N, CA, C and O atoms as a GROMACS GRO file, in nm:
protein
  584
    1MET      N    1  -1.166   0.551  -3.836
    1MET     CA    2  -1.293   0.601  -3.785
    1MET      C    3  -1.284   0.752  -3.762
    1MET      O    4  -1.186   0.800  -3.705
    2SER      N    5  -1.384   0.825  -3.806
    2SER     CA    6  -1.385   0.970  -3.794
    2SER      C    7  -1.410   1.011  -3.650
    2SER      O    8  -1.491   0.951  -3.580
    3THR      N    9  -1.339   1.114  -3.607
    3THR     CA   10  -1.359   1.166  -3.472
    3THR      C   11  -1.439   1.296  -3.474
    3THR      O   12  -1.470   1.351  -3.369
    4THR      N   13  -1.472   1.345  -3.594
    4THR     CA   14  -1.551   1.466  -3.607
    4THR      C   15  -1.696   1.433  -3.579
    4THR      O   16  -1.755   1.347  -3.644
    5PRO      N   17  -1.757   1.502  -3.480
    5PRO     CA   18  -1.898   1.475  -3.450
    5PRO      C   19  -1.988   1.507  -3.570
    5PRO      O   20  -1.963   1.602  -3.643
    6THR      N   21  -2.090   1.428  -3.588
    6THR     CA   22  -2.188   1.448  -3.694
    6THR      C   23  -2.276   1.568  -3.660
    6THR      O   24  -2.324   1.580  -3.547
    7ARG      N   25  -2.296   1.655  -3.758
    7ARG     CA   26  -2.385   1.770  -3.737
    7ARG      C   27  -2.529   1.721  -3.750
    7ARG      O   28  -2.565   1.655  -3.847
    8ILE      N   29  -2.609   1.754  -3.651
    8ILE     CA   30  -2.751   1.721  -3.652
    8ILE      C   31  -2.824   1.854  -3.659
    8ILE      O   32  -2.820   1.933  -3.564
    9THR      N   33  -2.892   1.878  -3.770
    9THR     CA   34  -2.955   2.008  -3.790
    9THR      C   35  -3.103   1.994  -3.822
    9THR      O   36  -3.160   1.886  -3.808
   10HIS      N   37  -3.161   2.100  -3.865
   10HIS     CA   38  -3.305   2.107  -3.891
   10HIS      C   39  -3.333   2.081  -4.039
   10HIS      O   40  -3.246   2.097  -4.124
   11LEU      N   41  -3.457   2.041  -4.067
   11LEU     CA   42  -3.503   2.030  -4.205
   11LEU      C   43  -3.602   2.143  -4.231
   11LEU      O   44  -3.698   2.161  -4.157
   12ILE      N   45  -3.576   2.219  -4.336
   12ILE     CA   46  -3.666   2.327  -4.375
   12ILE      C   47  -3.692   2.310  -4.524
   12ILE      O   48  -3.598   2.300  -4.603
   13HIS      N   49  -3.817   2.307  -4.563
   13HIS     CA   50  -3.855   2.283  -4.703
   13HIS      C   51  -3.797   2.151  -4.752
   13HIS      O   52  -3.761   2.138  -4.869
   14GLY      N   53  -3.786   2.052  -4.664
   14GLY     CA   54  -3.738   1.920  -4.701
   14GLY      C   55  -3.589   1.908  -4.720
   14GLY      O   56  -3.541   1.805  -4.768
   15ALA      N   57  -3.513   2.010  -4.682
   15ALA     CA   58  -3.368   2.007  -4.699
   15ALA      C   59  -3.299   2.048  -4.569
   15ALA      O   60  -3.356   2.124  -4.490
   16PRO      N   61  -3.177   1.998  -4.546
   16PRO     CA   62  -3.105   2.038  -4.424
   16PRO      C   63  -3.083   2.190  -4.421
   16PRO      O   64  -3.054   2.253  -4.523
   17TRP      N   65  -3.096   2.245  -4.303
   17TRP     CA   66  -3.074   2.388  -4.282
   17TRP      C   67  -2.928   2.420  -4.306
   17TRP      O   68  -2.840   2.349  -4.259
   18GLU      N   69  -2.902   2.527  -4.379
   18GLU     CA   70  -2.764   2.564  -4.415
   18GLU      C   71  -2.705   2.668  -4.321
   18GLU      O   72  -2.587   2.701  -4.333
   19GLY      N   73  -2.784   2.720  -4.229
   19GLY     CA   74  -2.737   2.827  -4.142
   19GLY      C   75  -2.640   2.779  -4.034
   19GLY      O   76  -2.607   2.661  -4.025
   20THR      N   77  -2.597   2.875  -3.953
   20THR     CA   78  -2.508   2.846  -3.841
   20THR      C   79  -2.585   2.872  -3.712
   20THR      O   80  -2.637   2.981  -3.691
   21ALA      N   81  -2.593   2.773  -3.627
   21ALA     CA   82  -2.668   2.785  -3.502
   21ALA      C   83  -2.591   2.870  -3.402
   21ALA      O   84  -2.469   2.859  -3.389
   22GLU      N   85  -2.665   2.955  -3.331
   22GLU     CA   86  -2.604   3.035  -3.226
   22GLU      C   87  -2.567   2.946  -3.107
   22GLU      O   88  -2.468   2.969  -3.037
   23ARG      N   89  -2.649   2.843  -3.086
   23ARG     CA   90  -2.624   2.750  -2.976
   23ARG      C   91  -2.628   2.608  -3.029
   23ARG      O   92  -2.706   2.576  -3.119
   24THR      N   93  -2.545   2.522  -2.973
   24THR     CA   94  -2.544   2.380  -3.008
   24THR      C   95  -2.539   2.299  -2.880
   24THR      O   96  -2.514   2.352  -2.772
   25SER      N   97  -2.564   2.170  -2.894
   25SER     CA   98  -2.558   2.079  -2.780
   25SER      C   99  -2.487   1.952  -2.824
   25SER      O  100  -2.520   1.896  -2.929
   26PRO      N  101  -2.391   1.904  -2.745
   26PRO     CA  102  -2.323   1.780  -2.783
   26PRO      C  103  -2.414   1.659  -2.765
   26PRO      O  104  -2.501   1.658  -2.678
   27VAL      N  105  -2.392   1.557  -2.847
   27VAL     CA  106  -2.464   1.430  -2.837
   27VAL      C  107  -2.359   1.324  -2.809
   27VAL      O  108  -2.260   1.312  -2.881
   28PHE      N  109  -2.381   1.246  -2.703
   28PHE     CA  110  -2.285   1.145  -2.661
   28PHE      C  111  -2.342   1.005  -2.676
   28PHE      O  112  -2.462   0.984  -2.658
   29ASN      N  113  -2.256   0.910  -2.709
   29ASN     CA  114  -2.293   0.770  -2.704
   29ASN      C  115  -2.293   0.733  -2.556
   29ASN      O  116  -2.187   0.735  -2.493
   30PRO      N  117  -2.407   0.700  -2.498
   30PRO     CA  118  -2.413   0.676  -2.354
   30PRO      C  119  -2.333   0.553  -2.310
   30PRO      O  120  -2.295   0.543  -2.193
   31ALA      N  121  -2.309   0.461  -2.400
   31ALA     CA  122  -2.234   0.341  -2.363
   31ALA      C  123  -2.085   0.368  -2.353
   31ALA      O  124  -2.016   0.306  -2.273
   32THR      N  125  -2.035   0.461  -2.436
   32THR     CA  126  -1.890   0.486  -2.440
   32THR      C  127  -1.850   0.622  -2.387
   32THR      O  128  -1.735   0.644  -2.350
   33GLY      N  129  -1.947   0.715  -2.382
   33GLY     CA  130  -1.916   0.850  -2.339
   33GLY      C  131  -1.852   0.934  -2.448
   33GLY      O  132  -1.818   1.050  -2.423
   34VAL      N  133  -1.835   0.880  -2.566
   34VAL     CA  134  -1.773   0.951  -2.677
   34VAL      C  135  -1.877   1.041  -2.744
   34VAL      O  136  -1.991   1.001  -2.767
   35GLN      N  137  -1.834   1.165  -2.774
   35GLN     CA  138  -1.924   1.255  -2.845
   35GLN      C  139  -1.937   1.209  -2.990
   35GLN      O  140  -1.838   1.191  -3.060
   36THR      N  141  -2.063   1.189  -3.033
   36THR     CA  142  -2.088   1.141  -3.168
   36THR      C  143  -2.155   1.245  -3.256
   36THR      O  144  -2.157   1.232  -3.379
   37GLY      N  145  -2.210   1.347  -3.195
   37GLY     CA  146  -2.282   1.447  -3.274
   37GLY      C  147  -2.283   1.583  -3.208
   37GLY      O  148  -2.248   1.599  -3.092
   38GLU      N  149  -2.323   1.681  -3.288
   38GLU     CA  150  -2.341   1.818  -3.241
   38GLU      C  151  -2.476   1.863  -3.293
   38GLU      O  152  -2.496   1.873  -3.414
   39LEU      N  153  -2.568   1.892  -3.201
   39LEU     CA  154  -2.706   1.926  -3.234
   39LEU      C  155  -2.722   2.076  -3.244
   39LEU      O  156  -2.689   2.148  -3.149
   40ASP      N  157  -2.772   2.125  -3.358
   40ASP     CA  158  -2.805   2.266  -3.372
   40ASP      C  159  -2.932   2.295  -3.294
   40ASP      O  160  -3.034   2.230  -3.315
   41LEU      N  161  -2.926   2.392  -3.204
   41LEU     CA  162  -3.045   2.434  -3.130
   41LEU      C  163  -3.108   2.552  -3.202
   41LEU      O  164  -3.037   2.644  -3.245
   42ALA      N  165  -3.237   2.551  -3.215
   42ALA     CA  166  -3.307   2.653  -3.293
   42ALA      C  167  -3.331   2.779  -3.211
   42ALA      O  168  -3.362   2.772  -3.092
   43SER      N  169  -3.318   2.892  -3.276
   43SER     CA  170  -3.355   3.020  -3.216
   43SER      C  171  -3.506   3.039  -3.236
   43SER      O  172  -3.568   2.966  -3.313
   44ALA      N  173  -3.562   3.136  -3.166
   44ALA     CA  174  -3.705   3.165  -3.183
   44ALA      C  175  -3.733   3.206  -3.327
   44ALA      O  176  -3.836   3.168  -3.383
   45HIS      N  177  -3.642   3.281  -3.388
   45HIS     CA  178  -3.659   3.323  -3.527
   45HIS      C  179  -3.664   3.202  -3.620
   45HIS      O  180  -3.747   3.197  -3.711
   46LEU      N  181  -3.575   3.104  -3.599
   46LEU     CA  182  -3.573   2.985  -3.684
   46LEU      C  183  -3.700   2.901  -3.665
   46LEU      O  184  -3.754   2.847  -3.762
   47VAL      N  185  -3.747   2.891  -3.543
   47VAL     CA  186  -3.872   2.819  -3.518
   47VAL      C  187  -3.986   2.885  -3.595
   47VAL      O  188  -4.067   2.816  -3.657
   48ASP      N  189  -3.992   3.017  -3.593
   48ASP     CA  190  -4.095   3.089  -3.670
   48ASP      C  191  -4.083   3.059  -3.818
   48ASP      O  192  -4.185   3.040  -3.886
   49GLU      N  193  -3.960   3.054  -3.870
   49GLU     CA  194  -3.937   3.025  -4.012
   49GLU      C  195  -3.986   2.884  -4.048
   49GLU      O  196  -4.049   2.864  -4.152
   50VAL      N  197  -3.955   2.788  -3.962
   50VAL     CA  198  -3.996   2.650  -3.986
   50VAL      C  199  -4.148   2.636  -3.982
   50VAL      O  200  -4.208   2.570  -4.067
   51VAL      N  201  -4.211   2.699  -3.884
   51VAL     CA  202  -4.357   2.692  -3.872
   51VAL      C  203  -4.424   2.758  -3.992
   51VAL      O  204  -4.522   2.706  -4.044
   52THR      N  205  -4.371   2.871  -4.036
   52THR     CA  206  -4.425   2.939  -4.154
   52THR      C  207  -4.412   2.852  -4.278
   52THR      O  208  -4.506   2.842  -4.357
   53ALA      N  209  -4.296   2.789  -4.296
   53ALA     CA  210  -4.274   2.701  -4.411
   53ALA      C  211  -4.368   2.581  -4.406
   53ALA      O  212  -4.425   2.542  -4.508
   54ALA      N  213  -4.385   2.523  -4.288
   54ALA     CA  214  -4.473   2.406  -4.274
   54ALA      C  215  -4.618   2.445  -4.302
   54ALA      O  216  -4.691   2.370  -4.368
   55HIS      N  217  -4.660   2.560  -4.253
   55HIS     CA  218  -4.797   2.605  -4.277
   55HIS      C  219  -4.820   2.630  -4.426
   55HIS      O  220  -4.925   2.594  -4.479
   56ALA      N  221  -4.723   2.692  -4.492
   56ALA     CA  222  -4.736   2.718  -4.635
   56ALA      C  223  -4.741   2.587  -4.714
   56ALA      O  224  -4.819   2.574  -4.808
   57ALA      N  225  -4.658   2.489  -4.675
   57ALA     CA  226  -4.658   2.359  -4.744
   57ALA      C  227  -4.791   2.289  -4.725
   57ALA      O  228  -4.843   2.227  -4.818
   58TRP      N  229  -4.847   2.297  -4.605
   58TRP     CA  230  -4.976   2.232  -4.581
   58TRP      C  231  -5.083   2.297  -4.667
   58TRP      O  232  -5.161   2.227  -4.732
   59ALA      N  233  -5.087   2.430  -4.669
   59ALA     CA  234  -5.192   2.500  -4.743
   59ALA      C  235  -5.178   2.477  -4.893
   59ALA      O  236  -5.278   2.457  -4.962
   60ALA      N  237  -5.055   2.480  -4.944
   60ALA     CA  238  -5.034   2.470  -5.088
   60ALA      C  239  -5.026   2.327  -5.139
   60ALA      O  240  -5.059   2.300  -5.255
   61GLU      N  241  -4.982   2.236  -5.054
   61GLU     CA  242  -4.956   2.100  -5.101
   61GLU      C  243  -5.044   1.998  -5.030
   61GLU      O  244  -5.141   1.948  -5.088
   62TRP      N  245  -5.012   1.967  -4.906
   62TRP     CA  246  -5.078   1.859  -4.834
   62TRP      C  247  -5.227   1.883  -4.818
   62TRP      O  248  -5.306   1.789  -4.828
   63GLY      N  249  -5.267   2.005  -4.795
   63GLY     CA  250  -5.408   2.036  -4.774
   63GLY      C  251  -5.496   2.008  -4.895
   63GLY      O  252  -5.616   1.986  -4.881
   64SER      N  253  -5.435   2.008  -5.014
   64SER     CA  254  -5.514   1.984  -5.135
   64SER      C  255  -5.501   1.841  -5.188
   64SER      O  256  -5.558   1.807  -5.291
   65VAL      N  257  -5.426   1.758  -5.117
   65VAL     CA  258  -5.405   1.620  -5.160
   65VAL      C  259  -5.526   1.535  -5.119
   65VAL      O  260  -5.578   1.549  -5.008
   66SER      N  261  -5.569   1.449  -5.209
   66SER     CA  262  -5.686   1.366  -5.180
   66SER      C  263  -5.658   1.270  -5.064
   66SER      O  264  -5.544   1.238  -5.033
   67LEU      N  265  -5.765   1.227  -5.002
   67LEU     CA  266  -5.753   1.132  -4.890
   67LEU      C  267  -5.687   1.002  -4.936
   67LEU      O  268  -5.609   0.942  -4.862
   68ALA      N  269  -5.717   0.958  -5.058
   68ALA     CA  270  -5.656   0.836  -5.111
   68ALA      C  271  -5.504   0.852  -5.124
   68ALA      O  272  -5.430   0.761  -5.088
   69LYS      N  273  -5.459   0.966  -5.174
   69LYS     CA  274  -5.315   0.990  -5.190
   69LYS      C  275  -5.247   1.003  -5.054
   69LYS      O  276  -5.137   0.952  -5.034
   70ARG      N  277  -5.312   1.071  -4.960
   70ARG     CA  278  -5.255   1.083  -4.824
   70ARG      C  279  -5.235   0.945  -4.763
   70ARG      O  280  -5.134   0.918  -4.698
   71THR      N  281  -5.334   0.858  -4.783
   71THR     CA  282  -5.324   0.723  -4.730
   71THR      C  283  -5.208   0.648  -4.794
   71THR      O  284  -5.137   0.575  -4.726
   72GLN      N  285  -5.189   0.666  -4.924
   72GLN     CA  286  -5.075   0.602  -4.992
   72GLN      C  287  -4.943   0.650  -4.933
   72GLN      O  288  -4.851   0.570  -4.914
   73VAL      N  289  -4.933   0.780  -4.903
   73VAL     CA  290  -4.810   0.835  -4.843
   73VAL      C  291  -4.787   0.772  -4.705
   73VAL      O  292  -4.675   0.735  -4.672
   74LEU      N  293  -4.892   0.762  -4.626
   74LEU     CA  294  -4.879   0.702  -4.493
   74LEU      C  295  -4.839   0.555  -4.501
   74LEU      O  296  -4.756   0.509  -4.423
   75PHE      N  297  -4.897   0.481  -4.595
   75PHE     CA  298  -4.859   0.341  -4.612
   75PHE      C  299  -4.713   0.328  -4.655
   75PHE      O  300  -4.642   0.240  -4.608
   76ARG      N  301  -4.669   0.416  -4.744
   76ARG     CA  302  -4.529   0.411  -4.787
   76ARG      C  303  -4.436   0.444  -4.671
   76ARG      O  304  -4.331   0.381  -4.655
   77PHE      N  305  -4.474   0.542  -4.588
   77PHE     CA  306  -4.396   0.574  -4.470
   77PHE      C  307  -4.385   0.452  -4.379
   77PHE      O  308  -4.278   0.421  -4.328
   78ARG      N  309  -4.497   0.382  -4.361
   78ARG     CA  310  -4.498   0.263  -4.277
   78ARG      C  311  -4.407   0.155  -4.335
   78ARG      O  312  -4.335   0.088  -4.261
   79GLU      N  313  -4.409   0.139  -4.467
   79GLU     CA  314  -4.322   0.040  -4.532
   79GLU      C  315  -4.175   0.075  -4.511
   79GLU      O  316  -4.094  -0.013  -4.480
   80LEU      N  317  -4.140   0.203  -4.528
   80LEU     CA  318  -4.000   0.246  -4.509
   80LEU      C  319  -3.956   0.225  -4.365
   80LEU      O  320  -3.844   0.180  -4.340
   81LEU      N  321  -4.043   0.258  -4.272
   81LEU     CA  322  -4.012   0.238  -4.131
   81LEU      C  323  -3.988   0.091  -4.101
   81LEU      O  324  -3.895   0.056  -4.028
   82ASN      N  325  -4.071   0.005  -4.157
   82ASN     CA  326  -4.056  -0.138  -4.136
   82ASN      C  327  -3.927  -0.191  -4.201
   82ASN      O  328  -3.856  -0.272  -4.142
   83GLU      N  329  -3.898  -0.144  -4.323
   83GLU     CA  330  -3.777  -0.189  -4.393
   83GLU      C  331  -3.649  -0.150  -4.319
   83GLU      O  332  -3.549  -0.220  -4.325
   84ARG      N  333  -3.653  -0.037  -4.249
   84ARG     CA  334  -3.531   0.015  -4.186
   84ARG      C  335  -3.536   0.008  -4.033
   84ARG      O  336  -3.461   0.078  -3.965
   85LYS      N  337  -3.624  -0.077  -3.979
   85LYS     CA  338  -3.641  -0.080  -3.834
   85LYS      C  339  -3.515  -0.118  -3.758
   85LYS      O  340  -3.490  -0.065  -3.649
   86GLU      N  341  -3.434  -0.210  -3.812
   86GLU     CA  342  -3.311  -0.249  -3.744
   86GLU      C  343  -3.213  -0.132  -3.740
   86GLU      O  344  -3.148  -0.108  -3.638
   87GLU      N  345  -3.203  -0.060  -3.851
   87GLU     CA  346  -3.114   0.057  -3.858
   87GLU      C  347  -3.160   0.166  -3.760
   87GLU      O  348  -3.078   0.227  -3.691
   88ILE      N  349  -3.289   0.190  -3.755
   88ILE     CA  350  -3.344   0.290  -3.664
   88ILE      C  351  -3.321   0.248  -3.520
   88ILE      O  352  -3.285   0.331  -3.436
   89ALA      N  353  -3.342   0.121  -3.490
   89ALA     CA  354  -3.319   0.071  -3.354
   89ALA      C  355  -3.173   0.088  -3.315
   89ALA      O  356  -3.143   0.121  -3.200
   90ALA      N  357  -3.080   0.065  -3.409
   90ALA     CA  358  -2.937   0.083  -3.380
   90ALA      C  359  -2.906   0.230  -3.350
   90ALA      O  360  -2.824   0.259  -3.263
   91LEU      N  361  -2.971   0.322  -3.421
   91LEU     CA  362  -2.952   0.465  -3.394
   91LEU      C  363  -3.004   0.502  -3.256
   91LEU      O  364  -2.940   0.578  -3.182
   92ILE      N  365  -3.120   0.448  -3.220
   92ILE     CA  366  -3.176   0.474  -3.087
   92ILE      C  367  -3.080   0.422  -2.980
   92ILE      O  368  -3.057   0.488  -2.879
   93THR      N  369  -3.025   0.303  -3.002
   93THR     CA  370  -2.930   0.246  -2.907
   93THR      C  371  -2.807   0.335  -2.892
   93THR      O  372  -2.762   0.361  -2.781
   94ALA      N  373  -2.755   0.382  -3.004
   94ALA     CA  374  -2.635   0.467  -3.000
   94ALA      C  375  -2.662   0.601  -2.934
   94ALA      O  376  -2.575   0.655  -2.864
   95GLU      N  377  -2.780   0.657  -2.955
   95GLU     CA  378  -2.808   0.791  -2.903
   95GLU      C  379  -2.869   0.791  -2.763
   95GLU      O  380  -2.858   0.891  -2.691
   96HIS      N  381  -2.933   0.682  -2.723
   96HIS     CA  382  -3.004   0.682  -2.595
   96HIS      C  383  -2.956   0.576  -2.497
   96HIS      O  384  -2.994   0.577  -2.380
   97GLY      N  385  -2.873   0.485  -2.544
   97GLY     CA  386  -2.818   0.384  -2.456
   97GLY      C  387  -2.911   0.267  -2.426
   97GLY      O  388  -2.882   0.186  -2.339
   98LYS      N  389  -3.021   0.258  -2.497
   98LYS     CA  390  -3.110   0.144  -2.477
   98LYS      C  391  -3.046   0.019  -2.535
   98LYS      O  392  -2.966   0.026  -2.628
   99VAL      N  393  -3.082  -0.094  -2.478
   99VAL     CA  394  -3.038  -0.219  -2.540
   99VAL      C  395  -3.114  -0.234  -2.672
   99VAL      O  396  -3.224  -0.181  -2.686
  100LEU      N  397  -3.055  -0.305  -2.766
  100LEU     CA  398  -3.111  -0.314  -2.900
  100LEU      C  399  -3.254  -0.370  -2.900
  100LEU      O  400  -3.339  -0.322  -2.975
  101SER      N  401  -3.279  -0.470  -2.817
  101SER     CA  402  -3.414  -0.529  -2.816
  101SER      C  403  -3.519  -0.428  -2.769
  101SER      O  404  -3.630  -0.427  -2.820
  102ASP      N  405  -3.483  -0.344  -2.672
  102ASP     CA  406  -3.576  -0.241  -2.624
  102ASP      C  407  -3.597  -0.135  -2.732
  102ASP      O  408  -3.710  -0.090  -2.753
  103ALA      N  409  -3.489  -0.096  -2.801
  103ALA     CA  410  -3.501   0.002  -2.908
  103ALA      C  411  -3.587  -0.052  -3.022
  103ALA      O  412  -3.666   0.021  -3.080
  104LEU      N  413  -3.571  -0.179  -3.054
  104LEU     CA  414  -3.652  -0.240  -3.159
  104LEU      C  415  -3.800  -0.242  -3.118
  104LEU      O  416  -3.889  -0.224  -3.201
  105GLY      N  417  -3.826  -0.264  -2.989
  105GLY     CA  418  -3.963  -0.258  -2.939
  105GLY      C  419  -4.021  -0.119  -2.954
  105GLY      O  420  -4.140  -0.103  -2.984
  106GLU      N  421  -3.938  -0.016  -2.933
  106GLU     CA  422  -3.983   0.121  -2.949
  106GLU      C  423  -4.018   0.149  -3.096
  106GLU      O  424  -4.119   0.214  -3.123
  107VAL      N  425  -3.937   0.101  -3.188
  107VAL     CA  426  -3.966   0.118  -3.331
  107VAL      C  427  -4.095   0.044  -3.367
  107VAL      O  428  -4.176   0.094  -3.444
  108THR      N  429  -4.113  -0.074  -3.311
  108THR     CA  430  -4.235  -0.152  -3.337
  108THR      C  431  -4.358  -0.076  -3.289
  108THR      O  432  -4.462  -0.077  -3.356
  109ARG      N  433  -4.348  -0.012  -3.173
  109ARG     CA  434  -4.460   0.069  -3.126
  109ARG      C  435  -4.486   0.185  -3.222
  109ARG      O  436  -4.602   0.222  -3.244
  110GLY      N  437  -4.381   0.243  -3.279
  110GLY     CA  438  -4.397   0.347  -3.380
  110GLY      C  439  -4.467   0.296  -3.504
  110GLY      O  440  -4.549   0.366  -3.564
  111LEU      N  441  -4.435   0.173  -3.542
  111LEU     CA  442  -4.502   0.110  -3.656
  111LEU      C  443  -4.652   0.096  -3.629
  111LEU      O  444  -4.734   0.117  -3.718
  112GLU      N  445  -4.686   0.060  -3.506
  112GLU     CA  446  -4.827   0.047  -3.470
  112GLU      C  447  -4.900   0.180  -3.484
  112GLU      O  448  -5.015   0.184  -3.527
  113VAL      N  449  -4.835   0.289  -3.447
  113VAL     CA  450  -4.896   0.422  -3.462
  113VAL      C  451  -4.914   0.454  -3.610
  113VAL      O  452  -5.018   0.507  -3.650
  114ALA      N  453  -4.813   0.424  -3.691
  114ALA     CA  454  -4.823   0.447  -3.836
  114ALA      C  455  -4.938   0.364  -3.895
  114ALA      O  456  -5.012   0.412  -3.980
  115GLU      N  457  -4.951   0.240  -3.851
  115GLU     CA  458  -5.060   0.154  -3.900
  115GLU      C  459  -5.195   0.212  -3.862
  115GLU      O  460  -5.289   0.208  -3.942
  116PHE      N  461  -5.207   0.265  -3.741
  116PHE     CA  462  -5.332   0.328  -3.699
  116PHE      C  463  -5.363   0.446  -3.790
  116PHE      O  464  -5.476   0.464  -3.835
  117ALA      N  465  -5.260   0.529  -3.818
  117ALA     CA  466  -5.280   0.645  -3.904
  117ALA      C  467  -5.325   0.604  -4.045
  117ALA      O  468  -5.401   0.676  -4.109
  118CYS      N  469  -5.278   0.490  -4.092
  118CYS     CA  470  -5.318   0.441  -4.225
  118CYS      C  471  -5.468   0.411  -4.229
  118CYS      O  472  -5.528   0.412  -4.336
  119GLY      N  473  -5.528   0.384  -4.115
  119GLY     CA  474  -5.670   0.353  -4.109
  119GLY      C  475  -5.758   0.472  -4.081
  119GLY      O  476  -5.880   0.458  -4.069
  120ILE      N  477  -5.700   0.590  -4.070
  120ILE     CA  478  -5.776   0.710  -4.037
  120ILE      C  479  -5.890   0.738  -4.136
  120ILE      O  480  -5.995   0.784  -4.093
  121PRO      N  481  -5.873   0.713  -4.266
  121PRO     CA  482  -5.985   0.743  -4.357
  121PRO      C  483  -6.115   0.676  -4.313
  121PRO      O  484  -6.223   0.733  -4.329
  122HIS      N  485  -6.106   0.555  -4.260
  122HIS     CA  486  -6.226   0.486  -4.213
  122HIS      C  487  -6.291   0.562  -4.097
  122HIS      O  488  -6.413   0.570  -4.086
  123LEU      N  489  -6.207   0.619  -4.010
  123LEU     CA  490  -6.259   0.692  -3.894
  123LEU      C  491  -6.315   0.828  -3.932
  123LEU      O  492  -6.390   0.889  -3.855
  124MET      N  493  -6.279   0.876  -4.050
  124MET     CA  494  -6.324   1.008  -4.094
  124MET      C  495  -6.460   1.004  -4.163
  124MET      O  496  -6.515   1.109  -4.197
  125LYS      N  497  -6.512   0.886  -4.184
  125LYS     CA  498  -6.640   0.874  -4.253
  125LYS      C  499  -6.752   0.934  -4.169
  125LYS      O  500  -6.750   0.927  -4.046
  126GLY      N  501  -6.846   0.991  -4.235
  126GLY     CA  502  -6.964   1.042  -4.168
  126GLY      C  503  -7.068   0.932  -4.154
  126GLY      O  504  -7.037   0.814  -4.167
  127GLY      N  505  -7.189   0.972  -4.128
  127GLY     CA  506  -7.295   0.874  -4.112
  127GLY      C  507  -7.425   0.922  -4.175
  127GLY      O  508  -7.444   1.041  -4.200
  128PHE      N  509  -7.514   0.828  -4.199
  128PHE     CA  510  -7.645   0.860  -4.256
  128PHE      C  511  -7.749   0.773  -4.189
  128PHE      O  512  -7.734   0.651  -4.178
  129THR      N  513  -7.856   0.837  -4.143
  129THR     CA  514  -7.967   0.764  -4.083
  129THR      C  515  -8.095   0.803  -4.156
  129THR      O  516  -8.136   0.919  -4.156
  130GLU      N  517  -8.156   0.703  -4.219
  130GLU     CA  518  -8.279   0.726  -4.292
  130GLU      C  519  -8.396   0.715  -4.195
  130GLU      O  520  -8.399   0.626  -4.110
  131ASN      N  521  -8.493   0.806  -4.208
  131ASN     CA  522  -8.614   0.809  -4.124
  131ASN      C  523  -8.582   0.811  -3.975
  131ASN      O  524  -8.638   0.734  -3.898
  132ALA      N  525  -8.492   0.901  -3.935
  132ALA     CA  526  -8.462   0.918  -3.792
  132ALA      C  527  -8.588   0.966  -3.719
  132ALA      O  528  -8.608   0.936  -3.601
  133SER      N  529  -8.669   1.040  -3.789
  133SER     CA  530  -8.799   1.083  -3.742
  133SER      C  531  -8.889   1.080  -3.866
  133SER      O  532  -8.842   1.052  -3.976
  134THR      N  533  -9.016   1.109  -3.850
  134THR     CA  534  -9.108   1.103  -3.963
  134THR      C  535  -9.061   1.196  -4.075
  134THR      O  536  -9.055   1.317  -4.059
  135LYS      N  537  -9.029   1.135  -4.189
  135LYS     CA  538  -8.983   1.205  -4.308
  135LYS      C  539  -8.857   1.290  -4.283
  135LYS      O  540  -8.836   1.393  -4.348
  136VAL      N  541  -8.774   1.246  -4.188
  136VAL     CA  542  -8.650   1.318  -4.158
  136VAL      C  543  -8.533   1.221  -4.168
  136VAL      O  544  -8.527   1.120  -4.098
  137ASP      N  545  -8.440   1.254  -4.256
  137ASP     CA  546  -8.315   1.179  -4.266
  137ASP      C  547  -8.205   1.262  -4.200
  137ASP      O  548  -8.209   1.385  -4.205
  138VAL      N  549  -8.109   1.197  -4.141
  138VAL     CA  550  -8.001   1.267  -4.071
  138VAL      C  551  -7.868   1.220  -4.128
  138VAL      O  552  -7.847   1.100  -4.150
  139TYR      N  553  -7.779   1.314  -4.153
  139TYR     CA  554  -7.645   1.276  -4.197
  139TYR      C  555  -7.542   1.363  -4.126
  139TYR      O  556  -7.571   1.474  -4.083
  140SER      N  557  -7.423   1.310  -4.116
  140SER     CA  558  -7.313   1.387  -4.057
  140SER      C  559  -7.192   1.376  -4.149
  140SER      O  560  -7.168   1.273  -4.213
  141ILE      N  561  -7.119   1.485  -4.154
  141ILE     CA  562  -6.997   1.490  -4.235
  141ILE      C  563  -6.884   1.533  -4.142
  141ILE      O  564  -6.896   1.634  -4.072
  142ARG      N  565  -6.775   1.457  -4.143
  142ARG     CA  566  -6.658   1.494  -4.064
  142ARG      C  567  -6.565   1.576  -4.151
  142ARG      O  568  -6.525   1.532  -4.258
  143GLN      N  569  -6.531   1.695  -4.105
  143GLN     CA  570  -6.439   1.780  -4.178
  143GLN      C  571  -6.331   1.829  -4.082
  143GLN      O  572  -6.362   1.882  -3.975
  144SER      N  573  -6.205   1.811  -4.120
  144SER     CA  574  -6.097   1.853  -4.031
  144SER      C  575  -6.088   2.004  -4.028
  144SER      O  576  -6.123   2.073  -4.124
  145LEU      N  577  -6.042   2.054  -3.917
  145LEU     CA  578  -6.026   2.198  -3.900
  145LEU      C  579  -5.880   2.240  -3.919
  145LEU      O  580  -5.850   2.360  -3.922
  146GLY      N  581  -5.792   2.146  -3.932
  146GLY     CA  582  -5.652   2.184  -3.948
  146GLY      C  583  -5.561   2.066  -3.951
  146GLY      O  584  -5.440   2.083  -3.964
   0.00000   0.00000   0.00000
């Protein structure tokens, strides 16, 4: 068994950050007290870089993706979360000291949030009212601001 703590770092542009953190924080298994990881703490400069990258990705990629495709991505995320729920629950147990059944309940609650997000297109629909007043039709369009 390896005694070298696992490096836990940031994702930028979908890939692990290659830099060296000025500050780190140890991660311990609460049940054993053994250090299992070393967490890279972000500097203000790195946070700015991540936010800039995320904003650029949204504007260039996600922002132009159709609602149907976004929904497919969310459904796939939900499927992956469901397929790996036991593994995720085991990670929560190792990192937070929760009993496995409680950690699995936490993952299940996350699945419920993902399922709700999959239904967002229905909530984004506008409305139409014919003859709201004499010769007046009313419609509303929901458009996200960000």
